[in-house]
NUKOLVO-588396 format. One line per 5 residues: number of its first residue (from 1); their letters; for each residue x negated, y negated, z negated of C-alpha. Coordinates in nm, 3 decimals. Layout:
<pts>
NUM	a	X,Y,Z  ...;
</pts>
This chain:
<pts>
1	mvqlw	0.000,0.000,0.000  -0.127,-0.344,0.089  -0.007,-0.662,-0.078  -0.143,-1.004,0.020  0.002,-1.241,-0.235;
6	prvfs	-0.200,-1.335,-0.544  -0.031,-1.284,-0.879  0.176,-1.575,-1.003  0.358,-1.592,-1.334  0.612,-1.785,-1.538;
11	ilalv	0.880,-1.866,-1.286  1.194,-1.913,-1.493  1.439,-2.140,-1.311  1.768,-2.118,-1.129  1.803,-2.450,-0.948;
16	svcvs	2.035,-2.637,-0.716  1.784,-2.817,-0.497  1.486,-2.717,-0.286  1.187,-2.760,-0.517  0.816,-2.699,-0.481;
21	lplny	0.654,-2.600,-0.808  0.292,-2.587,-0.918  0.279,-2.246,-1.083  0.063,-2.091,-1.351  -0.191,-1.918,-1.132;
26	adaqa	-0.354,-1.618,-1.293  -0.655,-1.666,-1.068  -0.691,-2.045,-1.087  -0.919,-2.229,-1.322  -0.662,-2.466,-1.470;
31	tdtep	-0.731,-2.766,-1.688  -0.638,-2.742,-2.056  -0.321,-2.942,-1.998  -0.207,-2.816,-1.658  0.171,-2.777,-1.686;
36	iitld	0.417,-2.516,-1.576  0.716,-2.695,-1.420  1.059,-2.532,-1.409  1.417,-2.654,-1.373  1.685,-2.695,-1.639;
41	sarns	1.959,-2.575,-1.402  2.249,-2.626,-1.640  2.203,-3.003,-1.633  2.143,-3.068,-1.264  2.374,-3.268,-1.039;
46	ptqff	2.340,-3.377,-0.673  2.173,-3.702,-0.784  2.007,-3.612,-1.116  1.763,-3.333,-1.189  1.603,-3.221,-1.514;
51	flvef	1.266,-3.049,-1.514  1.117,-2.862,-1.806  0.741,-2.910,-1.823  0.544,-2.674,-2.046  0.182,-2.765,-2.124;
56	steqd	-0.074,-2.514,-2.246  -0.150,-2.738,-2.545  0.054,-2.977,-2.759  0.087,-3.329,-2.614  0.120,-3.646,-2.820;
61	rvdne	0.247,-3.840,-2.520  0.337,-3.777,-2.156  0.367,-4.066,-1.904  0.530,-4.103,-1.564  0.186,-4.130,-1.404;
66	efvie	0.120,-3.764,-1.482  0.373,-3.656,-1.218  0.422,-3.701,-0.846  0.764,-3.684,-0.677  0.786,-3.577,-0.314;
71	sacag	1.125,-3.636,-0.154  1.285,-3.789,0.154  1.583,-3.887,-0.061  1.620,-4.258,-0.127  1.529,-4.398,-0.466;
76	ahitd	1.383,-4.082,-0.621  1.225,-4.183,-0.952  1.161,-4.058,-1.306  1.411,-4.205,-1.550  1.314,-4.037,-1.875;
81	itqtd	1.052,-3.810,-2.032  1.156,-3.659,-2.366  0.977,-3.414,-2.591  1.185,-3.108,-2.680  1.181,-2.914,-3.007;
86	nprvy	0.872,-2.741,-2.872  0.579,-2.990,-2.888  0.436,-2.837,-2.569  0.758,-2.877,-2.368  0.894,-3.201,-2.222;
91	svave	1.216,-3.271,-2.032  1.162,-3.490,-1.724  1.471,-3.655,-1.570  1.461,-3.752,-1.200  1.734,-3.954,-1.030;
96	taaec	1.804,-4.028,-0.663  2.016,-4.304,-0.510  2.233,-4.057,-0.316  2.306,-3.684,-0.302  1.975,-3.503,-0.261;
101	halsl	1.894,-3.149,-0.144  1.514,-3.163,-0.109  1.305,-3.271,-0.405  0.960,-3.177,-0.533  0.795,-3.256,-0.865;
106	hsaaa	0.422,-3.196,-0.896  0.168,-3.244,-1.169  -0.081,-3.515,-1.080  -0.333,-3.345,-1.310  -0.298,-2.994,-1.172;
111	npset	-0.604,-2.893,-0.971  -0.641,-2.518,-0.917  -1.000,-2.453,-0.811  -0.935,-2.140,-0.598  -0.908,-2.219,-0.227;
116	dalla	-0.642,-1.952,-0.186  -0.413,-2.091,-0.457  -0.060,-2.099,-0.322  0.252,-2.303,-0.386  0.593,-2.140,-0.416;
121	elavt	0.897,-2.306,-0.263  1.236,-2.251,-0.420  1.504,-2.246,-0.151  1.833,-2.226,-0.330  2.199,-2.167,-0.277;
126	tfgad	2.469,-2.392,-0.424  2.829,-2.286,-0.456  3.075,-2.572,-0.469  3.100,-2.829,-0.742  2.979,-2.598,-1.015;
131	lhaqv	2.633,-2.584,-0.860  2.579,-2.213,-0.917  2.240,-2.118,-0.778  2.053,-1.827,-0.628  1.674,-1.846,-0.628;
136	qltvt	1.472,-1.758,-0.320  1.097,-1.797,-0.285  0.861,-1.824,0.006  0.488,-1.896,0.018  0.277,-2.146,0.206;
141	esssp	-0.102,-2.181,0.215  -0.115,-2.558,0.176  0.000,-2.817,-0.071  0.297,-2.901,0.152  0.611,-2.693,0.105;
146	rsggi	0.771,-2.538,0.412  1.098,-2.373,0.496  1.054,-1.998,0.524  1.252,-1.720,0.684  1.323,-1.386,0.530;
151	kagss	0.999,-1.191,0.541  1.043,-0.825,0.624  0.745,-0.604,0.556  0.576,-0.757,0.253  0.403,-0.507,0.027;
156	asigl	0.477,-0.221,0.264  0.402,0.136,0.158  0.449,0.441,0.381  0.483,0.815,0.337  0.535,1.084,0.601;
161	rsdgi	0.765,1.375,0.533  0.651,1.724,0.621  0.840,1.690,0.952  0.650,1.370,1.030  0.943,1.134,0.971;
166	pvitt	0.834,0.807,0.804  0.972,0.674,0.477  0.873,0.317,0.390  0.924,0.070,0.107  0.886,-0.307,0.137;
171	vdsit	0.939,-0.609,-0.085  1.129,-0.901,0.064  0.908,-1.199,-0.016  1.203,-1.435,-0.055  1.471,-1.236,-0.235;
176	ghirl	1.239,-0.987,-0.406  1.457,-0.698,-0.295  1.282,-0.362,-0.280  1.401,-0.192,0.036  1.368,0.175,0.117;
181	itcnt	1.361,0.246,0.489  1.447,0.605,0.574  1.377,0.686,0.936  1.589,0.924,1.141  1.311,1.037,1.375;
186	tacta	0.934,1.009,1.394  0.984,0.698,1.612  1.228,0.552,1.357  1.472,0.426,1.619  1.774,0.413,1.385;
191	pviri	1.652,0.372,1.027  1.875,0.344,0.721  1.780,0.060,0.487  1.875,0.060,0.121  1.813,-0.199,-0.148;
196	lakth	1.686,-0.008,-0.450  1.602,-0.284,-0.694  1.485,-0.641,-0.730  1.139,-0.758,-0.827  0.952,-1.087,-0.823;
201	piigt	0.928,-1.215,-0.462  0.561,-1.311,-0.496  0.401,-1.111,-0.775  0.630,-0.813,-0.735  0.502,-0.512,-0.542;
206	sslal	0.626,-0.165,-0.471  0.450,0.160,-0.388  0.582,0.483,-0.241  0.487,0.849,-0.260  0.677,1.160,-0.149;
211	nssnl	0.692,1.469,-0.365  0.668,1.827,-0.240  1.039,1.817,-0.144  0.987,1.495,0.058  1.181,1.294,-0.200;
216	arvty	1.074,0.933,-0.245  0.915,0.809,-0.565  0.886,0.430,-0.589  0.716,0.212,-0.850  0.789,-0.157,-0.904;
221	ydtvq	0.762,-0.442,-1.151  1.106,-0.522,-1.295  1.130,-0.900,-1.307  1.440,-0.908,-1.523  1.313,-0.673,-1.793;
226	gdfrl	0.947,-0.763,-1.748  0.833,-0.401,-1.745  0.707,-0.136,-1.503  0.949,0.117,-1.356  0.982,0.430,-1.145;
231	ircan	1.265,0.508,-0.902  1.329,0.876,-0.822  1.544,0.945,-0.516  1.782,1.238,-0.567  1.791,1.341,-0.200;
236	lacds	1.631,1.266,0.135  1.876,0.988,0.217  1.822,0.835,-0.129  2.190,0.744,-0.154  2.153,0.834,-0.521;
241	wsthq	1.858,0.758,-0.743  1.754,0.716,-1.105  1.528,0.457,-1.267  1.273,0.530,-1.542  1.045,0.307,-1.748;
246	idlsa	0.671,0.362,-1.722  0.512,0.081,-1.920  0.716,-0.135,-2.156  0.439,-0.387,-2.211  0.534,-0.740,-2.110;
251	dtgfd	0.429,-0.857,-1.763  0.272,-0.537,-1.644  0.305,-0.329,-1.330  0.153,-0.553,-1.065  -0.044,-0.419,-0.768;
256	sqirv	0.084,-0.069,-0.832  0.005,0.243,-0.633  0.166,0.581,-0.695  0.061,0.935,-0.608  0.228,1.266,-0.702;
261	tsadh	0.048,1.571,-0.838  0.096,1.925,-0.711  0.350,1.967,-0.993  0.542,1.659,-0.869  0.434,1.451,-1.168;
266	pvvty	0.371,1.081,-1.084  0.032,0.922,-1.140  0.024,0.544,-1.109  -0.244,0.279,-1.115  -0.153,-0.085,-1.175;
271	tdasg	-0.265,-0.410,-1.335  -0.114,-0.630,-1.602  -0.091,-1.007,-1.636  -0.433,-1.027,-1.801  -0.604,-0.845,-1.516;
276	alkla	-0.659,-0.516,-1.701  -0.656,-0.207,-1.479  -0.432,0.073,-1.608  -0.350,0.432,-1.519  -0.022,0.604,-1.614;
281	icgta	-0.033,0.986,-1.597  0.314,1.133,-1.629  0.355,1.469,-1.797  0.695,1.528,-1.639  0.866,1.447,-1.308;
286	ncstm	1.065,1.163,-1.464  0.778,1.029,-1.678  0.960,1.110,-2.003  0.614,1.185,-2.143  0.295,1.023,-2.025;
291	virtl	-0.053,0.903,-2.106  -0.144,0.541,-2.031  -0.513,0.459,-2.001  -0.673,0.115,-1.977  -0.947,0.189,-1.726;
296	vpaan	-1.098,-0.158,-1.702  -1.051,-0.439,-1.958  -0.891,-0.772,-1.879  -1.228,-0.951,-1.868  -1.302,-0.799,-1.528;
301	rstnp	-0.974,-0.925,-1.380  -0.908,-0.621,-1.163  -0.698,-0.665,-0.850  -0.562,-0.453,-0.568  -0.638,-0.106,-0.704;
306	alvlt	-0.610,0.196,-0.473  -0.548,0.552,-0.594  -0.615,0.901,-0.465  -0.583,1.242,-0.632  -0.825,1.526,-0.579;
311	aanip	-0.709,1.882,-0.512  -0.734,1.936,-0.889  -0.506,1.633,-0.952  -0.794,1.424,-1.084  -0.738,1.048,-1.023;
316	ivsfy	-0.995,0.828,-0.848  -0.929,0.452,-0.836  -1.105,0.184,-0.632  -1.057,-0.181,-0.724  -1.193,-0.532,-0.682;
321	dktdk	-1.368,-0.671,-0.990  -1.275,-1.037,-0.953  -1.508,-1.149,-1.228  -1.823,-1.002,-1.073  -1.676,-0.998,-0.717;
326	nlrvv	-1.778,-0.637,-0.667  -1.628,-0.318,-0.528  -1.598,-0.067,-0.808  -1.457,0.284,-0.843  -1.319,0.472,-1.144;
331	lcnns	-1.390,0.846,-1.136  -1.177,1.035,-1.385  -1.335,1.340,-1.548  -1.011,1.537,-1.556  -0.638,1.505,-1.484;
336	vcnap	-0.574,1.300,-1.799  -0.878,1.075,-1.742  -0.996,1.065,-2.104  -1.362,0.993,-2.016  -1.384,0.816,-1.681;
341	iirtl	-1.702,0.700,-1.508  -1.703,0.354,-1.348  -1.942,0.289,-1.058  -2.023,-0.028,-0.872  -2.042,0.069,-0.505;
346	datgd	-2.110,-0.270,-0.347  -2.236,-0.583,-0.524  -2.377,-0.778,-0.230  -2.182,-1.103,-0.204  -1.809,-1.126,-0.263;
351	vgnws	-1.697,-0.775,-0.171  -1.432,-0.519,-0.255  -1.095,-0.686,-0.221  -0.799,-0.519,-0.042  -0.954,-0.175,-0.080;
356	sials	-0.796,0.152,0.030  -0.922,0.495,-0.072  -0.905,0.846,0.075  -1.095,1.173,0.029  -1.315,1.345,0.281;
361	mtglp	-1.262,1.712,0.359  -1.522,1.788,0.094  -1.337,1.578,-0.167  -1.571,1.276,-0.164  -1.424,0.922,-0.189;
366	visyf	-1.417,0.710,0.128  -1.315,0.347,0.079  -1.234,0.065,0.321  -1.253,-0.289,0.184  -1.307,-0.654,0.265;
371	datnn	-1.636,-0.842,0.260  -1.532,-1.203,0.192  -1.886,-1.337,0.219  -1.920,-1.223,0.579  -1.548,-1.206,0.665;
376	alkma	-1.595,-0.843,0.760  -1.446,-0.496,0.723  -1.668,-0.249,0.538  -1.656,0.118,0.446  -1.815,0.285,0.144;
381	rctva	-1.864,0.662,0.157  -1.974,0.845,-0.156  -2.229,1.112,-0.069  -2.207,1.290,-0.407  -1.908,1.363,-0.628;
386	dcrys	-1.993,1.110,-0.900  -2.070,0.836,-0.642  -2.421,0.774,-0.774  -2.516,0.758,-0.411  -2.308,0.605,-0.139;
391	dlrth	-2.333,0.494,0.220  -2.219,0.138,0.298  -2.144,0.021,0.651  -2.007,-0.296,0.806  -1.776,-0.208,1.094;
396	yrmgs	-1.621,-0.534,1.209  -1.698,-0.901,1.159  -1.397,-1.120,1.209  -1.590,-1.437,1.281  -1.562,-1.779,1.125;
401	sytgs	-1.275,-1.923,1.328  -1.025,-1.854,1.051  -0.988,-2.155,0.822  -0.730,-2.018,0.579  -0.779,-1.802,0.276;
406	pmtat	-1.052,-1.539,0.337  -0.854,-1.221,0.296  -0.754,-0.923,0.503  -0.559,-0.604,0.441  -0.719,-0.263,0.490;
411	siavr	-0.597,0.096,0.491  -0.792,0.421,0.533  -0.720,0.791,0.592  -0.937,1.088,0.688  -0.850,1.330,0.967;
416	gtnip	-0.887,1.706,0.932  -1.212,1.684,1.128  -1.352,1.466,0.847  -1.323,1.155,1.065  -1.222,0.834,0.886;
421	vmsfy	-0.954,0.614,1.044  -0.906,0.257,0.921  -0.654,-0.014,0.990  -0.713,-0.376,0.898  -0.589,-0.725,0.964;
426	dnarr	-0.825,-0.944,1.168  -0.758,-1.278,1.003  -0.949,-1.476,1.266  -0.741,-1.345,1.556  -0.420,-1.271,1.360;
431	elklv	-0.425,-0.913,1.488  -0.377,-0.568,1.344  -0.669,-0.347,1.446  -0.750,0.022,1.425  -1.095,0.168,1.365;
436	tcnks	-1.144,0.530,1.474  -1.476,0.668,1.357  -1.683,0.902,1.575  -1.835,1.087,1.279  -1.785,1.113,0.905;
441	nclap	-2.046,0.837,0.853  -1.876,0.621,1.121  -2.196,0.521,1.299  -2.024,0.429,1.626  -1.656,0.351,1.565;
446	fittv	-1.402,0.278,1.836  -1.200,-0.038,1.759  -0.866,-0.119,1.924  -0.597,-0.386,1.877  -0.264,-0.244,1.766;
451	asggd	-0.052,-0.560,1.778  -0.031,-0.924,1.682  0.038,-0.976,1.313  -0.014,-0.710,1.052  -0.115,-0.931,0.760;
456	thtma	0.054,-0.669,0.545  0.054,-0.311,0.663  0.034,0.050,0.550  -0.099,0.358,0.730  -0.068,0.734,0.713;
461	lnstg	-0.185,1.012,0.948  0.065,1.258,1.091  -0.001,1.631,1.123  -0.194,1.580,1.448  -0.411,1.301,1.306;
466	vpvia	-0.230,1.016,1.481  -0.212,0.696,1.269  0.141,0.584,1.184  0.134,0.220,1.075  0.416,0.008,0.936;
471	fhdai	0.326,-0.360,0.954  0.465,-0.708,0.915  0.506,-0.903,1.240  0.446,-1.255,1.111  0.561,-1.419,1.434;
476	netlk	0.909,-1.264,1.432  0.924,-1.193,1.056  1.005,-0.825,1.114  0.867,-0.489,1.008  0.737,-0.280,1.297;
481	lspgl	0.614,0.075,1.336  0.320,0.192,1.544  0.298,0.392,1.770  0.578,0.245,1.980  0.590,-0.094,1.807;
486	hvidr	0.956,-0.043,1.720  1.123,-0.301,1.500  1.249,-0.102,1.204  1.342,-0.386,0.971  1.440,-0.735,1.079;
491	gqpsf	1.471,-0.850,0.722  1.780,-1.023,0.597  1.960,-1.229,0.861  1.783,-1.553,0.943  1.902,-1.910,0.891;
496	hqkts	2.232,-1.994,1.059  2.493,-2.268,1.048  2.864,-2.316,1.034  2.997,-2.526,1.324  3.363,-2.622,1.273;
501	pands	3.563,-2.766,1.112  3.287,-3.008,1.021  3.200,-3.043,0.656  3.406,-3.300,0.465  3.635,-3.348,0.764;
506	yisst	4.013,-3.374,0.806  4.227,-3.164,1.034  4.581,-3.248,1.142  4.714,-2.894,1.172  4.825,-2.619,0.937;
511	tatlt	4.608,-2.379,1.140  4.227,-2.392,1.131  3.975,-2.186,1.328  3.647,-2.144,1.142  3.346,-2.100,1.372;
516	wegia	2.975,-2.043,1.316  2.652,-1.965,1.495  2.566,-1.609,1.584  2.218,-1.473,1.510  2.036,-1.178,1.661;
521	nassy	1.949,-0.990,1.343  2.299,-0.987,1.193  2.506,-0.672,1.222  2.824,-0.835,1.091  2.961,-1.148,0.926;
526	iycfs	3.161,-1.219,0.613  3.358,-1.528,0.519  3.507,-1.687,0.210  3.807,-1.920,0.226  3.983,-2.080,-0.070;
531	sland	4.150,-2.392,-0.200  3.945,-2.353,-0.519  3.598,-2.506,-0.525  3.420,-2.219,-0.701  3.598,-1.916,-0.556;
536	ctdvt	3.309,-1.823,-0.324  3.104,-1.721,-0.627  3.316,-1.408,-0.669  3.233,-1.113,-0.447  3.605,-1.030,-0.415;
541	dwhev	3.660,-1.359,-0.230  3.451,-1.246,0.067  3.606,-1.076,0.370  3.450,-0.893,0.664  3.508,-1.001,1.024;
546	gvsks	3.274,-0.762,1.205  3.070,-0.923,1.482  3.320,-1.200,1.548  3.187,-1.554,1.509  3.524,-1.710,1.427;
551	vtktg	3.830,-1.654,1.214  4.167,-1.833,1.224  4.354,-1.929,0.908  4.725,-2.017,0.927  4.990,-2.149,0.693;
556	lthnt	4.770,-2.417,0.544  4.918,-2.685,0.319  4.922,-3.057,0.385  4.702,-3.275,0.167  4.499,-2.976,0.046;
561	kyywh	4.121,-2.936,0.047  3.991,-2.595,0.156  3.645,-2.455,0.089  3.482,-2.206,0.323  3.156,-2.022,0.364;
566	igavn	2.996,-1.774,0.601  2.741,-1.499,0.542  2.546,-1.290,0.793  2.489,-0.928,0.693  2.261,-0.642,0.793;
571	gagrt	2.110,-0.341,0.623  1.859,-0.560,0.438  2.118,-0.780,0.272  2.306,-1.099,0.344  2.209,-1.460,0.416;
576	ladng	2.452,-1.744,0.357  2.489,-2.011,0.624  2.351,-2.363,0.582  2.109,-2.256,0.308  2.406,-2.148,0.100;
581	rvwhf	2.597,-2.476,0.103  2.976,-2.437,0.092  3.168,-2.655,0.342  3.512,-2.802,0.295  3.782,-2.974,0.498;
586	tvsip	4.119,-3.128,0.413  4.446,-3.056,0.588  4.619,-3.387,0.646  4.907,-3.380,0.894  4.986,-3.724,1.044;
591	peafs	5.297,-3.902,0.915  5.632,-3.799,1.060  5.808,-4.007,1.322  6.005,-4.302,1.183  6.186,-4.614,1.301;
596	ktlps	6.180,-4.985,1.260  6.509,-5.126,1.129  6.504,-5.510,1.126  6.502,-5.716,1.335  6.667,-5.478,1.578;
601	smata	6.514,-5.434,1.919  6.598,-5.720,2.157  6.749,-5.926,1.869  6.804,-6.299,1.931  6.843,-6.608,1.710;
606	vpltp	6.607,-6.457,1.455  6.505,-6.692,1.171  6.165,-6.859,1.192  6.046,-6.664,0.882  6.189,-6.322,0.956;
611	vlrwa	6.165,-6.018,0.734  6.038,-5.705,0.910  6.173,-5.374,0.776  6.124,-5.009,0.863  6.222,-4.666,0.741;
616	astra	6.000,-4.438,0.536  5.769,-4.191,0.706  5.710,-3.858,0.534  5.342,-3.800,0.442  5.250,-4.167,0.498;
621	tsyey	5.000,-4.310,0.252  5.011,-4.665,0.390  5.170,-4.885,0.655  5.043,-5.155,0.889  5.227,-5.409,1.101;
626	cyata	5.137,-5.627,1.396  5.313,-5.902,1.595  5.221,-6.107,1.902  5.376,-6.315,2.181  5.271,-6.063,2.447;
631	atgct	5.371,-5.698,2.477  5.007,-5.594,2.500  4.870,-5.852,2.257  4.939,-5.661,1.936  4.579,-5.591,1.832;
636	rwvst	4.553,-5.726,1.477  4.706,-5.479,1.231  4.771,-5.588,0.873  4.823,-5.341,0.588  5.125,-5.360,0.358;
641	gtsrt	5.008,-5.071,0.144  5.310,-4.857,0.069  5.559,-5.145,0.109  5.808,-5.113,0.398  5.890,-5.483,0.429;
646	vtlpa	5.696,-5.796,0.511  5.794,-6.162,0.555  5.625,-6.332,0.848  5.497,-6.691,0.828  5.681,-6.967,1.015;
651	lsrnt	5.714,-6.880,1.383  5.773,-7.102,1.688  6.127,-7.177,1.799  6.283,-7.006,2.097  5.988,-6.774,2.134;
656	tyfwg	5.985,-6.402,2.206  5.772,-6.192,1.973  5.666,-5.828,2.001  5.612,-5.629,1.680  5.512,-5.285,1.575;
661	vrasn	5.462,-5.074,1.264  5.249,-4.768,1.213  5.220,-4.522,0.927  4.880,-4.376,0.831  4.719,-4.102,0.629;
666	aggvt	4.386,-3.920,0.644  4.522,-3.699,0.921  4.609,-3.978,1.163  4.850,-4.254,1.264  5.213,-4.248,1.376;
671	vanst	5.365,-4.554,1.551  5.726,-4.633,1.465  5.959,-4.564,1.760  5.640,-4.486,1.954  5.638,-4.843,2.091;
676	vwqft	5.677,-5.211,2.001  6.008,-5.389,1.960  6.083,-5.750,2.052  6.294,-6.034,1.914  6.349,-6.405,1.998;
681	tir	6.359,-6.682,1.741  6.630,-6.947,1.709  6.630,-7.252,1.938;
</pts>
């Protein structure tokens, strides 16, 4: 399993705006007072937002100058900074001049020293006036937040059943959903996708292994409970599964990788929030009993461990020692690993990240990994069982054209002829490449390009030694499978919009046709329609419409506001239109036909200060009148409010006047008698 995001912690907020937050980076060298900024969602409104800022030390005073607001909304400014009951936590109030849906608060003091430190963007969903929210996260490699699509293929992990059919898990990097993709054939032309659980979109990872009955076993970090868990599928389709706790310690279970012993007992390697490397060895299939070992202490800040089991079920773990920037390997002495040996295999430069481990036909570890100093792919091959001696080779230099974070994903397997096969992401060319060795020592490898993308990928060899690779296509935000380059997961449906009736509009009919954009990766659509502002928060208020991109609602009521929403659905989940914003419109039927009464049409000898009168019009909210000396000159309309009479000022004698009245409401205008009347004043 390959996972490219660094670990990020302490994200606590449900918010109702799009917010970019400086997070508490586990790998950044923060200042003593660098804050963690979250949102106090219960207090937010469209024009006022409350941030909770937690400092690592107590603060006597916090000033406006310590924060930077980024927003296109007019008048965004800090109105108040108040210390809470916790002396390390302050409430920061930000106001805008008008309704705002894009706002960022940053710490002016925050300065993570790692060049690959990332920002997380919270893209949220609001539901009506109650401002219920659903958190979504994406990642960008700069200090500027960006809008992100649903990313299919993050943290992918693959297993091949005995019949060669792939089974894959991924983590959606926005929703955090752990998806299990069960293929129908070796080419995976019609996969079934199930959402098994939810983890943290950035720090959450999943790993997959198949037991001797081809049943999936999946590990993941449970964001809600803050512990490490195992999912056991009950059958091949995994339409039923059970969940079991592995490690109850807080904030543990990152960077996990699972393998299954010959007795179908899980063995899992993982890291915790402090960077300690752990190994859980289950004594039963459901991990009801287990031994948990701390292989490497937190001081070494272990990342991206890779696990393999020998024929005797003895674990071997490779990992990147981030403190010393070395590639290291843990060699367990037996199946319970009570006296492991730790070897440093490569200490030249910054080496060892994104490792993958396999065993040769003679049971010796073979490891692919990344050389950050030279931006290169390397392979370490132990030549003796305890790895006192090893052979190190550089197989591919990616060049210096890449200006982003120096990292690449690798994966390795060994064919039955003892030939290593490696896949890796060429970060300079943004390509997934395959290295096929000519010999066990890989002196003259053959390197080919598999496809564009592949920043996260996972590889396994089928029974004939052909690499099967599931990888993330970053251009199209899909998960693909090689060979064949089939799209097997398009992720949740992408961004789409409602089209009509327009938001906050009025319609003059008791029938409304709701329409919306269609998108390629949606298999169906759902809609919500209600006269209650918060109804769309209840799952029972949603209705399916298949592939149709419109629905007609009849029998609507005059002077009533209706709320409506659309969601696009596929096997990976649902995406609400317009970034989750509910639209509304008001039914307002124009006033009914009515008549003028006095003066009557064609009246003569009318007083010089006549009183104009007219009948009531049903549904009218106001009236206007107009008079002129020409039939087409009635252009200046004067409101009488709800009054149905008006006295005109002194008119000229023996003059013909034309007059009209119209009734209005939000739905339109109705002219009395559909035309003007005329009268002539006295001589």
